[in-house]
SEVEXVEX-637824 format. One record per atom (N, C-alpha, C): residue number from 1; x, y, z. Coordinates in steps of 0.2 Angstrom, whole numbers. Example, Ala and Ser with C-alpha at 12.3 -4.5 7.8 and 13.67 -1.06 7.14 Angstrom:
residues 2
PT_num_px_py_pz
PT_1_66_-28_39
PT_1_62_-22_39
PT_1_66_-16_39
PT_2_64_-11_35
PT_2_68_-5_36
PT_2_64_0_39
***
This chain:
residues 317
PT_num_px_py_pz
PT_1_-9_272_356
PT_1_-3_268_356
PT_1_4_272_357
PT_2_4_277_354
PT_2_10_282_354
PT_2_10_285_361
PT_3_4_287_364
PT_3_5_289_371
PT_3_7_284_376
PT_4_5_278_375
PT_4_7_273_380
PT_4_14_272_379
PT_5_17_271_373
PT_5_25_270_373
PT_5_28_276_376
PT_6_26_282_375
PT_6_29_288_377
PT_6_29_288_385
PT_7_23_286_388
PT_7_23_285_395
PT_7_28_280_398
PT_8_29_275_395
PT_8_34_270_397
PT_8_41_272_397
PT_9_42_276_391
PT_9_49_279_391
PT_9_50_284_396
PT_10_45_288_398
PT_10_46_293_404
PT_10_48_289_410
PT_11_44_284_411
PT_11_45_280_418
PT_11_52_277_418
PT_12_54_275_412
PT_12_61_272_412
PT_12_66_277_414
PT_13_65_283_411
PT_13_70_288_412
PT_13_70_290_419
PT_14_64_291_423
PT_14_64_292_430
PT_14_68_287_434
PT_15_66_281_433
PT_15_70_276_437
PT_15_77_276_436
PT_16_80_277_430
PT_16_87_277_428
PT_16_90_283_432
PT_17_87_289_432
PT_17_89_295_435
PT_17_90_294_443
PT_18_85_291_446
PT_18_85_289_453
PT_18_90_284_455
PT_19_91_279_450
PT_19_97_274_452
PT_19_104_278_451
PT_20_105_282_447
PT_20_111_286_446
PT_20_112_290_452
PT_21_107_293_454
PT_21_107_298_460
PT_21_109_294_466
PT_22_106_288_467
PT_22_108_284_473
PT_22_115_282_473
PT_23_117_280_467
PT_23_124_277_466
PT_23_129_283_467
PT_24_128_289_465
PT_24_132_295_466
PT_24_132_297_473
PT_25_127_296_477
PT_25_126_298_484
PT_25_131_293_488
PT_26_130_287_486
PT_26_134_282_490
PT_26_141_283_488
PT_27_143_284_482
PT_27_150_285_480
PT_27_153_291_484
PT_28_149_297_484
PT_28_151_303_488
PT_28_152_301_495
PT_29_148_297_498
PT_29_149_295_505
PT_29_155_291_506
PT_30_157_287_502
PT_30_163_283_502
PT_30_169_287_501
PT_31_169_292_497
PT_31_174_297_496
PT_31_175_302_502
PT_32_170_304_504
PT_32_170_310_509
PT_32_171_307_516
PT_33_171_300_517
PT_33_171_297_524
PT_33_177_292_524
PT_34_183_294_523
PT_34_189_289_523
PT_34_189_286_530
PT_35_192_280_531
PT_35_193_277_537
PT_35_199_280_541
PT_36_198_281_547
PT_36_203_285_551
PT_36_207_279_555
PT_37_206_273_554
PT_37_209_268_558
PT_37_207_267_565
PT_38_202_270_567
PT_38_200_270_574
PT_38_194_265_575
PT_39_196_259_577
PT_39_191_254_578
PT_39_188_254_585
PT_40_190_258_589
PT_40_187_258_596
PT_40_183_264_598
PT_41_180_267_593
PT_41_175_273_594
PT_41_178_278_598
PT_42_184_280_597
PT_42_187_286_601
PT_42_189_284_607
PT_43_190_278_609
PT_43_192_276_616
PT_43_200_275_616
PT_44_203_276_610
PT_44_211_276_610
PT_44_213_283_610
PT_45_219_284_613
PT_45_222_290_613
PT_45_227_291_607
PT_46_227_296_603
PT_46_231_298_598
PT_46_238_299_600
PT_47_243_297_596
PT_47_250_299_597
PT_47_251_306_596
PT_48_253_310_601
PT_48_254_317_600
PT_48_261_319_598
PT_49_262_325_595
PT_49_269_326_592
PT_49_274_327_598
PT_50_272_328_604
PT_50_277_328_609
PT_50_280_321_611
PT_51_276_316_608
PT_51_279_309_609
PT_51_283_307_603
PT_52_284_311_598
PT_52_287_309_592
PT_52_294_310_592
PT_53_299_306_590
PT_53_306_307_589
PT_53_307_310_582
PT_54_309_316_582
PT_54_309_319_575
PT_54_315_316_571
PT_55_313_314_565
PT_55_318_311_561
PT_55_322_316_557
PT_56_328_313_555
PT_56_333_317_551
PT_56_331_316_543
PT_57_332_321_539
PT_57_331_320_532
PT_57_338_317_529
PT_58_337_312_525
PT_58_343_309_522
PT_58_342_307_515
PT_59_347_309_511
PT_59_346_308_503
PT_59_351_303_502
PT_60_349_298_497
PT_60_354_293_495
PT_60_353_292_487
PT_61_358_289_484
PT_61_358_288_477
PT_61_361_281_475
PT_62_361_280_469
PT_62_363_273_467
PT_62_370_272_466
PT_63_373_278_463
PT_63_380_277_461
PT_63_385_280_466
PT_64_383_282_472
PT_64_387_284_477
PT_64_385_282_484
PT_65_389_281_489
PT_65_388_278_495
PT_65_388_284_501
PT_66_383_284_505
PT_66_382_289_510
PT_66_385_286_517
PT_67_389_289_520
PT_67_392_286_526
PT_67_390_290_532
PT_68_387_287_537
PT_68_385_290_543
PT_68_389_288_549
PT_69_392_292_553
PT_69_397_291_558
PT_69_393_292_565
PT_70_392_287_569
PT_70_389_287_575
PT_70_394_288_581
PT_71_392_291_587
PT_71_396_291_592
PT_71_397_285_596
PT_72_394_280_594
PT_72_395_273_598
PT_72_394_268_593
PT_73_396_262_595
PT_73_395_256_590
PT_73_388_254_588
PT_74_386_252_582
PT_74_380_251_580
PT_74_378_244_582
PT_75_372_244_585
PT_75_369_237_587
PT_75_363_235_583
PT_76_359_239_580
PT_76_353_238_577
PT_76_352_242_571
PT_77_350_240_565
PT_77_348_244_559
PT_77_342_241_556
PT_78_337_245_555
PT_78_331_243_551
PT_78_330_247_545
PT_79_328_244_539
PT_79_327_248_533
PT_79_319_248_532
PT_80_317_253_530
PT_80_309_254_529
PT_80_307_250_522
PT_81_312_249_517
PT_81_310_246_511
PT_81_316_243_508
PT_82_314_239_503
PT_82_319_235_499
PT_82_323_240_494
PT_83_321_246_494
PT_83_324_251_490
PT_83_331_254_493
PT_84_332_252_499
PT_84_338_254_503
PT_84_343_248_504
PT_85_349_250_504
PT_85_354_245_506
PT_85_359_248_511
PT_86_360_245_517
PT_86_364_247_522
PT_86_368_242_526
PT_87_374_244_528
PT_87_378_239_532
PT_87_384_243_535
PT_88_386_240_540
PT_88_392_243_544
PT_88_398_243_539
PT_89_402_248_540
PT_89_408_248_536
PT_89_413_243_538
PT_90_417_240_534
PT_90_421_235_536
PT_90_427_237_540
PT_91_427_234_546
PT_91_432_236_551
PT_91_430_241_555
PT_92_424_244_555
PT_92_422_249_559
PT_92_415_247_562
PT_93_414_249_569
PT_93_408_247_572
PT_93_403_253_572
PT_94_405_259_571
PT_94_401_265_572
PT_94_400_268_565
PT_95_401_265_560
PT_95_400_269_553
PT_95_395_264_549
PT_96_390_268_547
PT_96_385_264_543
PT_96_385_267_536
PT_97_385_263_531
PT_97_385_265_524
PT_97_378_263_521
PT_98_376_268_517
PT_98_369_268_515
PT_98_369_270_507
PT_99_365_266_503
PT_99_364_268_496
PT_99_358_265_494
PT_100_356_268_488
PT_100_350_266_485
PT_100_351_259_481
PT_101_346_254_482
PT_101_346_248_479
PT_101_344_248_471
PT_102_340_253_469
PT_102_338_254_462
PT_102_338_262_461
PT_103_338_263_455
PT_103_339_270_453
PT_103_332_274_453
PT_104_332_280_455
PT_104_326_284_455
PT_104_319_281_458
PT_105_320_278_464
PT_105_314_276_467
PT_105_310_282_470
PT_106_304_282_469
PT_106_300_288_470
PT_106_297_288_477
PT_107_296_282_480
PT_107_293_282_487
PT_107_298_283_492
PT_108_296_288_497
PT_108_300_289_503
PT_108_301_284_507
PT_109_306_282_510
PT_109_307_277_515
PT_109_310_279_521
PT_110_312_275_526
PT_110_315_277_532
PT_110_320_272_535
PT_111_324_274_540
PT_111_329_271_542
PT_111_330_272_550
PT_112_331_266_554
PT_112_331_267_561
PT_112_338_264_563
PT_113_341_267_568
PT_113_348_264_570
PT_113_348_265_578
PT_114_350_259_581
PT_114_351_259_589
PT_114_359_258_590
PT_115_362_262_594
PT_115_369_262_595
PT_115_370_259_602
PT_116_376_257_604
PT_116_378_253_610
PT_116_377_257_616
PT_117_377_264_615
PT_117_376_268_621
PT_117_369_269_623
PT_118_364_266_619
PT_118_357_266_621
PT_118_353_272_617
PT_119_357_275_612
PT_119_354_280_608
PT_119_350_278_602
PT_120_344_281_601
PT_120_340_279_595
PT_120_340_285_590
PT_121_341_283_583
PT_121_341_288_578
PT_121_336_286_573
PT_122_333_290_570
PT_122_328_289_564
PT_122_329_294_559
PT_123_328_291_552
PT_123_329_295_546
PT_123_323_294_542
PT_124_321_299_538
PT_124_317_299_533
PT_124_321_299_526
PT_125_321_294_522
PT_125_326_294_516
PT_125_322_294_510
PT_126_325_298_505
PT_126_322_299_499
PT_126_328_299_494
PT_127_326_298_487
PT_127_331_297_482
PT_127_333_304_479
PT_128_340_305_478
PT_128_342_311_475
PT_128_348_309_470
PT_129_348_312_464
PT_129_353_310_459
PT_129_360_312_462
PT_130_361_318_465
PT_130_367_320_468
PT_130_366_322_476
PT_131_366_318_480
PT_131_365_320_487
PT_131_370_325_490
PT_132_368_330_493
PT_132_372_336_496
PT_132_377_333_501
PT_133_374_329_505
PT_133_378_326_511
PT_133_380_319_510
PT_134_386_317_509
PT_134_388_311_508
PT_134_392_308_514
PT_135_394_312_518
PT_135_398_310_525
PT_135_395_314_530
PT_136_391_310_535
PT_136_387_313_540
PT_136_390_311_547
PT_137_391_316_552
PT_137_393_314_558
PT_137_388_315_563
PT_138_385_310_566
PT_138_379_311_571
PT_138_382_312_578
PT_139_378_315_582
PT_139_379_316_589
PT_139_373_313_593
PT_140_373_312_599
PT_140_368_309_603
PT_140_362_314_604
PT_141_358_315_599
PT_141_353_321_599
PT_141_348_320_605
PT_142_347_314_607
PT_142_342_312_612
PT_142_344_315_619
PT_143_351_314_620
PT_143_353_316_627
PT_143_359_322_627
PT_144_358_326_622
PT_144_363_331_621
PT_144_361_337_625
PT_145_356_337_629
PT_145_354_343_633
PT_145_350_348_630
PT_146_349_348_624
PT_146_346_353_620
PT_146_338_351_620
PT_147_334_357_620
PT_147_327_356_620
PT_147_324_356_613
PT_148_328_358_609
PT_148_326_359_602
PT_148_326_353_598
PT_149_320_351_594
PT_149_320_346_590
PT_149_321_339_593
PT_150_318_338_599
PT_150_318_332_602
PT_150_312_331_606
PT_151_310_325_608
PT_151_304_324_612
PT_151_305_325_619
PT_152_299_327_622
PT_152_300_328_629
PT_152_301_322_634
PT_153_299_316_631
PT_153_300_310_635
PT_153_305_306_632
PT_154_310_309_629
PT_154_316_305_626
PT_154_319_300_631
PT_155_319_294_629
PT_155_321_288_633
PT_155_327_284_629
PT_156_331_281_632
PT_156_336_277_629
PT_156_335_270_629
PT_157_338_266_625
PT_157_337_259_624
PT_157_342_255_628
PT_158_339_250_632
PT_158_343_246_637
PT_158_346_240_633
PT_159_352_239_635
PT_159_355_233_632
PT_159_355_227_637
PT_160_354_221_634
PT_160_354_215_638
PT_160_360_214_642
PT_161_366_215_639
PT_161_372_213_643
PT_161_373_218_649
PT_162_370_224_649
PT_162_371_228_655
PT_162_365_227_660
PT_163_361_223_659
PT_163_355_221_664
PT_163_351_227_665
PT_164_350_229_671
PT_164_345_235_672
PT_164_349_242_672
PT_165_355_242_671
PT_165_359_248_671
PT_165_358_252_664
PT_166_357_258_665
PT_166_357_263_659
PT_166_363_263_655
PT_167_363_262_649
PT_167_369_263_645
PT_167_372_270_645
PT_168_368_275_646
PT_168_370_282_646
PT_168_374_282_653
PT_169_371_280_658
PT_169_374_280_665
PT_169_381_277_665
PT_170_381_271_662
PT_170_388_267_661
PT_170_393_272_658
PT_171_391_275_653
PT_171_395_279_649
PT_171_398_285_654
PT_172_393_288_657
PT_172_395_294_662
PT_172_399_292_667
PT_173_398_286_670
PT_173_402_283_676
PT_173_409_282_673
PT_174_410_279_667
PT_174_417_278_665
PT_174_421_284_664
PT_175_417_289_661
PT_175_420_296_660
PT_175_422_299_666
PT_176_418_298_672
PT_176_419_301_678
PT_176_425_298_681
PT_177_426_292_681
PT_177_431_288_684
PT_177_438_291_680
PT_178_437_291_674
PT_178_443_293_670
PT_178_445_300_671
PT_179_440_305_672
PT_179_441_312_673
PT_179_444_313_680
PT_180_441_309_685
PT_180_443_310_692
PT_180_450_308_693
PT_181_452_302_690
PT_181_459_300_690
PT_181_461_298_697
PT_182_457_295_701
PT_182_459_294_708
PT_182_463_287_708
PT_183_467_286_714
PT_183_470_280_715
PT_183_468_277_721
PT_184_464_272_720
PT_184_461_269_726
PT_184_465_263_728
PT_185_469_260_723
PT_185_473_254_724
PT_185_480_256_723
PT_186_485_254_727
PT_186_492_256_727
PT_186_496_250_727
PT_187_494_244_727
PT_187_498_238_728
PT_187_497_233_722
PT_188_494_234_717
PT_188_493_230_711
PT_188_496_233_705
PT_189_500_229_702
PT_189_503_231_696
PT_189_509_227_694
PT_190_512_229_688
PT_190_518_225_686
PT_190_522_230_682
PT_191_529_229_682
PT_191_534_233_679
PT_191_540_229_676
PT_192_540_230_669
PT_192_545_226_666
PT_192_547_230_659
PT_193_554_230_658
PT_193_556_232_651
PT_193_554_240_650
PT_194_554_244_655
PT_194_552_251_655
PT_194_544_252_654
PT_195_540_247_655
PT_195_533_247_655
PT_195_530_246_662
PT_196_526_250_664
PT_196_523_249_671
PT_196_515_249_669
PT_197_512_244_672
PT_197_505_243_671
PT_197_502_242_678
PT_198_497_246_680
PT_198_495_247_686
PT_198_487_247_686
PT_199_484_244_692
PT_199_477_245_693
PT_199_476_250_698
PT_200_473_256_696
PT_200_472_261_700
PT_200_465_261_704
PT_201_460_257_702
PT_201_454_257_706
PT_201_449_252_703
PT_202_445_249_708
PT_202_439_245_706
PT_202_433_248_709
PT_203_428_249_705
PT_203_422_252_707
PT_203_416_248_705
PT_204_411_249_709
PT_204_405_245_708
PT_204_398_249_708
PT_205_393_247_704
PT_205_387_251_704
PT_205_382_246_700
PT_206_376_245_703
PT_206_371_241_700
PT_206_373_235_696
PT_207_377_231_700
PT_207_378_224_696
PT_207_384_225_691
PT_208_387_230_691
PT_208_393_231_686
PT_208_399_232_690
PT_209_405_230_687
PT_209_412_232_690
PT_209_415_236_685
PT_210_419_241_688
PT_210_423_246_684
PT_210_430_245_686
PT_211_435_244_681
PT_211_442_243_682
PT_211_446_249_679
PT_212_449_253_683
PT_212_453_259_681
PT_212_460_257_681
PT_213_463_257_675
PT_213_470_255_674
PT_213_474_260_670
PT_214_481_260_672
PT_214_486_264_669
PT_214_492_261_666
PT_215_494_263_660
PT_215_500_260_657
PT_215_505_266_655
PT_216_510_265_659
PT_216_516_270_658
PT_216_522_268_654
PT_217_523_271_649
PT_217_529_269_645
PT_217_535_273_646
PT_218_540_271_650
PT_218_546_275_651
PT_218_551_274_646
PT_219_550_270_641
PT_219_555_269_636
PT_219_554_274_630
PT_220_558_273_625
PT_220_558_278_619
PT_220_554_274_614
PT_221_553_267_615
PT_221_549_263_610
PT_221_542_263_611
PT_222_538_265_606
PT_222_531_264_607
PT_222_528_257_609
PT_223_523_257_613
PT_223_520_251_615
PT_223_513_250_611
PT_224_513_245_606
PT_224_507_243_603
PT_224_503_238_606
PT_225_497_240_609
PT_225_493_235_612
PT_225_490_230_608
PT_226_491_223_609
PT_226_488_218_605
PT_226_481_216_608
PT_227_481_214_615
PT_227_475_213_618
PT_227_476_213_625
PT_228_470_214_629
PT_228_470_214_636
PT_228_465_209_638
PT_229_467_204_643
PT_229_462_199_645
PT_229_461_199_652
PT_230_455_197_654
PT_230_453_196_661
PT_230_451_188_662
PT_231_455_185_666
PT_231_454_178_667
PT_231_455_175_674
PT_232_450_171_676
PT_232_451_168_683
PT_232_454_161_682
PT_233_459_160_685
PT_233_463_154_685
PT_233_464_151_692
PT_234_466_144_692
PT_234_468_141_698
PT_234_474_144_701
PT_235_474_145_708
PT_235_481_147_711
PT_235_486_142_710
PT_236_485_136_712
PT_236_490_131_711
PT_236_488_126_706
PT_237_492_124_701
PT_237_491_120_696
PT_237_496_114_696
PT_238_494_108_698
PT_238_499_102_698
PT_238_502_101_691
PT_239_508_98_691
PT_239_511_96_684
PT_239_506_91_681
PT_240_506_92_674
PT_240_502_87_670
PT_240_495_88_671
PT_241_493_94_674
PT_241_485_95_675
PT_241_483_101_670
PT_242_478_100_667
PT_242_475_105_663
PT_242_473_111_667
PT_243_475_117_664
PT_243_474_123_668
PT_243_466_125_666
PT_244_463_126_672
PT_244_456_128_671
PT_244_455_136_671
PT_245_453_139_665
PT_245_453_146_664
PT_245_446_148_663
PT_246_444_154_666
PT_246_437_157_664
PT_246_439_164_662
PT_247_438_165_656
PT_247_439_172_653
PT_247_433_176_654
PT_248_434_182_656
PT_248_428_187_657
PT_248_429_193_652
PT_249_424_194_648
PT_249_425_199_643
PT_249_422_205_645
PT_250_426_211_644
PT_250_423_217_646
PT_250_417_219_642
PT_251_412_223_645
PT_251_406_225_641
PT_251_407_231_638
PT_252_411_236_641
PT_252_412_242_638
PT_252_419_245_640
PT_253_422_249_636
PT_253_429_252_637
PT_253_429_259_636
PT_254_432_263_640
PT_254_432_271_639
PT_254_440_272_638
PT_255_441_275_632
PT_255_448_276_630
PT_255_452_270_629
PT_256_449_265_626
PT_256_453_259_625
PT_256_459_260_622
PT_257_464_257_625
PT_257_471_258_622
PT_257_473_254_616
PT_258_476_257_611
PT_258_479_254_606
PT_258_486_255_605
PT_259_489_261_607
PT_259_496_263_606
PT_259_497_268_612
PT_260_503_266_615
PT_260_506_271_620
PT_260_513_273_618
PT_261_514_279_616
PT_261_520_282_613
PT_261_526_282_618
PT_262_532_283_616
PT_262_537_283_620
PT_262_537_289_625
PT_263_538_288_632
PT_263_538_293_637
PT_263_531_295_638
PT_264_526_291_637
PT_264_519_293_637
PT_264_515_289_642
PT_265_510_291_645
PT_265_506_288_650
PT_265_498_288_648
PT_266_495_282_647
PT_266_488_282_645
PT_266_484_278_651
PT_267_478_279_651
PT_267_473_276_656
PT_267_467_273_652
PT_268_464_268_655
PT_268_458_265_652
PT_268_453_263_657
PT_269_447_263_656
PT_269_442_261_661
PT_269_438_255_657
PT_270_437_249_661
PT_270_434_244_658
PT_270_427_243_662
PT_271_422_241_659
PT_271_416_239_663
PT_271_415_231_662
PT_272_414_228_667
PT_272_413_221_667
PT_272_407_219_672
PT_273_404_213_670
PT_273_398_210_674
PT_273_401_209_681
PT_274_397_210_686
PT_274_399_208_693
PT_274_401_201_694
PT_275_407_200_697
PT_275_409_193_699
PT_275_413_193_705
PT_276_414_187_708
PT_276_418_186_713
PT_276_423_180_712
PT_277_428_179_716
PT_277_433_174_714
PT_277_433_169_720
PT_278_433_163_718
PT_278_433_157_724
PT_278_440_158_727
PT_279_440_154_733
PT_279_446_155_737
PT_279_452_152_734
PT_280_451_146_730
PT_280_457_143_726
PT_280_458_146_720
PT_281_456_152_718
PT_281_457_154_711
PT_281_459_162_712
PT_282_461_165_707
PT_282_463_172_706
PT_282_462_175_700
PT_283_461_181_699
PT_283_460_185_693
PT_283_467_187_691
PT_284_468_186_684
PT_284_474_188_681
PT_284_472_193_675
PT_285_475_199_675
PT_285_474_203_670
PT_285_480_204_666
PT_286_480_202_660
PT_286_486_202_655
PT_286_486_207_650
PT_287_491_210_649
PT_287_492_215_643
PT_287_497_212_639
PT_288_496_212_632
PT_288_501_209_627
PT_288_502_214_622
PT_289_509_214_621
PT_289_511_219_616
PT_289_511_215_609
PT_290_509_219_604
PT_290_508_217_597
PT_290_516_216_594
PT_291_517_210_592
PT_291_524_209_589
PT_291_529_211_593
PT_292_529_210_600
PT_292_534_212_605
PT_292_534_207_610
PT_293_538_208_615
PT_293_539_204_621
PT_293_538_207_628
PT_294_536_213_628
PT_294_535_217_634
PT_294_528_216_637
PT_295_526_210_637
PT_295_520_208_640
PT_295_520_210_648
PT_296_514_211_650
PT_296_513_213_657
PT_296_507_209_660
PT_297_507_207_666
PT_297_501_204_670
PT_297_502_206_677
PT_298_496_206_680
PT_298_496_206_688
PT_298_490_202_690
PT_299_490_201_697
PT_299_485_197_700
PT_299_480_201_704
PT_300_474_199_704
PT_300_469_203_708
PT_300_465_197_713
PT_301_465_198_719
PT_301_462_194_724
PT_301_455_195_725
PT_302_451_191_728
PT_302_444_192_729
PT_302_443_197_734
PT_303_448_198_739
PT_303_448_203_744
PT_303_448_210_741
PT_304_451_211_735
PT_304_452_217_732
PT_304_445_219_728
PT_305_442_214_726
PT_305_435_214_723
PT_305_430_217_728
PT_306_429_213_733
PT_306_424_215_738
PT_306_425_221_741
PT_307_431_224_741
PT_307_432_231_743
PT_307_431_236_738
PT_308_428_235_732
PT_308_427_240_727
PT_308_423_246_730
PT_309_425_251_727
PT_309_422_258_729
PT_309_415_258_726
PT_310_410_260_730
PT_310_403_261_728
PT_310_403_267_723
PT_311_400_267_717
PT_311_401_272_713
PT_311_396_278_715
PT_312_392_277_719
PT_312_387_282_722
PT_312_391_288_725
PT_313_397_287_727
PT_313_401_292_730
PT_313_405_296_725
PT_314_404_295_719
PT_314_407_299_714
PT_314_402_303_710
PT_315_405_309_708
PT_315_401_313_704
PT_315_401_310_697
PT_316_395_310_694
PT_316_394_307_687
PT_316_392_312_682
PT_317_392_318_684
PT_317_391_324_679
PT_317_396_329_679
***
């Protein structure tokens, strides 16, 4: 009887050992073979490092704010987690303020920003009690011409209001017009109270118009620019008839004027969507002085628009 009981005990031990071995083997397989996320049996192409936009390292904290200054207005911001807080600085379009939403978060997050000139910026963000850099000035690292720390296929972001035109090319064209400082138009302008406001040229490229204008202050009193408007109005308006106006908003501005000092001359280049003027209407460009009366305005006819100079004739580099 004792021998029989001993034999049953041995058999039970053997079965238990085999079961543990099978369980251990299956567990080892599960640990040693993690999923690679490839559900297509090698038919997908991996993203290589030359396709990656290298991120910047950014430290944030709870009790201080990090400010990032971009070379163009901010159009899009995405935060990787709720651990981060970000918003444009009040009164500034190109300054982003970032801080931690809670103290000592341990998981690294990320931040992505798209600016008006089509540039894309990405940051890896982590928490630090005392960030070394609290004020950061960015440059357009995608298009700065340097081959270091940027992808070989760097591309810019296109903006809806510019249609099929590259935001970078728009920026280069405005800079080129401003730098060349040519005078294609000599008959359009206004002059009052020691202020001369003239249209130097109209240019066109890929569905966009570029207006090059100059403001000369011959007086000793600075001219504070309140606003500049482009509007299409009726040529003849009968009495007691409502004036029909179509305001055209500029898409971009290079060297946008805010103040012209005494005995100073400044220029500005505006980018607008392509348009034409009906025969019974005209384009009026108005310049208004802030808290002053030295307002200026001049008229642009449709014939001036259709003779806009093609931008392909200019050097954009």
